[in-house]
N, C-alpha and C positions, 0 to 999 in steps of 0.2 A: 503523561510522560514526566518522570521525575529525574532531575539532574542533581547529583550531590555536589554541594559547594562547601567551601570553608565556613561560610556564615550560616549555612542551612540549606534546605532543599529548595529547588525551584521546580514547580510543577506546571506543565503546560497541558491543558485539557485537549483531548483529541478534537473536540468541537472547534477550538481555536485553530488548530492545524487545518481542519476541513474548511473553515472560513477563509483562511489564507489561500488554500488551493482553489476555492471557488472564485475568489476575486482575481487571482492570477489567470485562471482559465478563461473567464469571459473577456479578458483584455487581449487574448490572442486572436489575430485576424482569421476569420473563417469559422471560429467557434461561435455559434449562435446562442447556445444556452447549455446549462448543465441539465442532464436528463432529469425529468421530474418537474420541469417548468421554471427553473431559476434563470430568468433573463437578467441582464445587467441591472435593470431597474429594481427587480426583486432582490438581487444581491445587495445593492446599495441600501435598500430599504430594510435589509435584515431578514427577509422572508425566504424560506426554502434553501437556506445555505447548506444544510446537511444532505439534501436530496441529491442523489447521484454521486456522492463522494463518500468513500469509506477509508478510514485511517486505521492502520494496524501498526502498533509500536511494540518492538521487542525490547522489554525492559532490561534484559541482560546486556544487549549490545548497543542500546540507544539508537537503533536504526528504525526508520519509519518506512512503511509501504503505503502508497496512495493508490486507490482504485477510483477512476473517474469514468462516468458515463456521460457522454456529451452528444449534442446535436450539432451538425455541421452544415454550413451553407452550401447549397447546390452549386456546382461548378468549381469549387475549391479543390486543390490538390489535397486529398484526404491524408496521405502519408506525410506530406510536408506540414500540414496544420497540426496533425497529431504529434509529430516530432517537436514542433515549436511549443506545443502545449506541455509536453513532458519537461522540456528545458525550463519553461517559464515557471511551472509549478515547483520543480526541484529547486531552482534558484531562489524563488520567493520564500519557500519554507526554510531553507538553509540560512538565508540572509536574516530572516526575521526571528528565527528561534534558536539557531545554532545547532539544531539537530541534523543528523546525517540521513538523507533520503536515499534509501537503498534502491527502490524502484518506483516508477510512476506508470501504472498500467492504465491504458486508455481503451475504452470500448465506445465505438461510434454507434449510438443507438438509433439515430435517425438523420435524415437529410431534410433541410428546410429550404423551400423555394423562396427566393427573394421577391422583390416587387415587380419582377418581369412577368408579362402575360404568358399563359401556357403556349407551347409551340404551335399548336393547331388553331389557336384563336386568331381570327382575322384582326388586323390592325385597324383601329378606329380612327377616322379622320374627323376633325371638328366640322360641323355643318354650319353654314351661314344662316343667320337668323333674320336676314333682311327679306322683305316681301316686295313684290312688284305691284 
């Protein structure tokens, strides 16, 4: 993305926009990862930032379209989390780059179970280790 200025052009690579989107996405409650394996640790480590994020910029209008594929936590209100994700990504990109985000398309690729045991698994109780 190139923005003409009085002093010259300012160019923002689509990879930078994708990184901003990835960082904003994994901070949203209920979003476990970017599809393709980008967990929060991988994002902060710089690995897999472009996986699951596509950026399309219209040079004529300076508008950007973001396509995200994410994995969501089981039990979360999917619509609410996706809507929060759209807002977070749009706000982060616009605040950091000055670009206008036209749309943020979200595709839920998977649901990830938390640390809870499966429903049909019997609950385990600790057994005493004392002997008579």
